[in-house]
C-alpha positions in Angstrom: 0.0 0.0 0.0 2.9 2.3 0.8 4.3 1.8 -2.7 0.9 2.9 -4.1 0.8 6.0 -2.0 -2.2 4.8 0.0 -2.9 3.8 3.6 -5.6 2.4 5.8 -7.3 5.4 7.2 -9.9 3.4 9.2 -11.5 0.0 9.6 -15.2 -0.5 9.8 -16.5 -3.3 12.0 -20.1 -4.4 11.8 -21.2 -5.3 15.3 -23.4 -8.4 14.8 -23.8 -11.4 17.0 -22.8 -14.8 15.7 -26.4 -16.0 16.2 -27.6 -13.2 14.0 -25.1 -14.0 11.3 -26.1 -17.6 11.3 -29.8 -16.7 11.1 -29.2 -14.4 8.2 -27.0 -16.9 6.3 -29.6 -19.6 6.9 -32.3 -17.4 5.3 -30.0 -16.5 2.4 -29.2 -20.2 1.9 -32.9 -20.9 1.4 -33.5 -18.0 -0.9 -30.3 -18.0 -3.0 -29.0 -21.6 -2.5 -25.4 -20.3 -2.5 -22.7 -23.0 -2.1 -20.6 -20.8 0.2 -23.6 -20.7 2.7 -23.5 -24.4 3.4 -23.1 -25.2 7.1 -19.5 -26.5 6.9 -18.3 -23.5 4.9 -20.1 -21.1 7.2 -18.5 -22.7 10.2 -15.1 -22.3 8.6 -15.7 -18.6 7.9 -16.9 -17.9 11.4 -13.9 -19.8 12.8 -11.5 -17.8 10.6 -13.1 -14.6 11.9 -12.7 -15.5 15.5 -9.2 -17.0 15.2 -7.7 -14.4 12.9 -9.7 -11.4 11.9 -11.1 -10.2 15.2 -7.6 -10.0 16.6 -6.6 -7.0 14.4 -9.4 -4.8 15.8 -7.5 -3.8 19.0 -4.6 -2.7 16.8 -6.8 -0.3 14.8 -8.7 0.8 17.9 -5.4 1.8 19.6 -4.7 4.0 16.6 -8.2 5.5 16.7 -8.9 4.0 13.3 -11.6 1.5 14.3 -15.2 2.6 13.5 -17.9 0.3 14.7 -21.4 0.2 13.3 -24.4 -1.6 14.8 -25.1 -4.3 12.2 -28.5 -5.3 13.6 -31.6 -3.3 12.6 -33.1 -1.8 9.5 -30.9 -2.2 6.4 -31.4 1.4 5.5 -30.3 2.6 8.9 -27.2 0.4 8.8 -26.4 1.6 5.3 -26.8 5.3 6.4 -24.4 4.7 9.3 -21.9 3.2 7.0 -22.1 6.0 4.5 -21.7 8.5 7.3 -18.4 6.9 8.2 -17.2 6.6 4.7 -17.9 10.2 3.8 -15.9 11.5 6.8 
């Protein structure tokens, strides 16, 4: 990124419970029948998040670069909150 003259200005974390994620994916699986929504693949993605991804959040938080958005609620409201952060 440095070679391209860019940097990470902030990281956005959607605050959603694992239970909510599983519920949403289960609904999407029924509607879209996506292969990546199968139970074993979903479990792997969730495991990857909790064993790897989540651990970078304190780093960005310590640099005041972490922005958290409540990911539960009306889609339009979540979208608006994301847009507010991105426009800053």
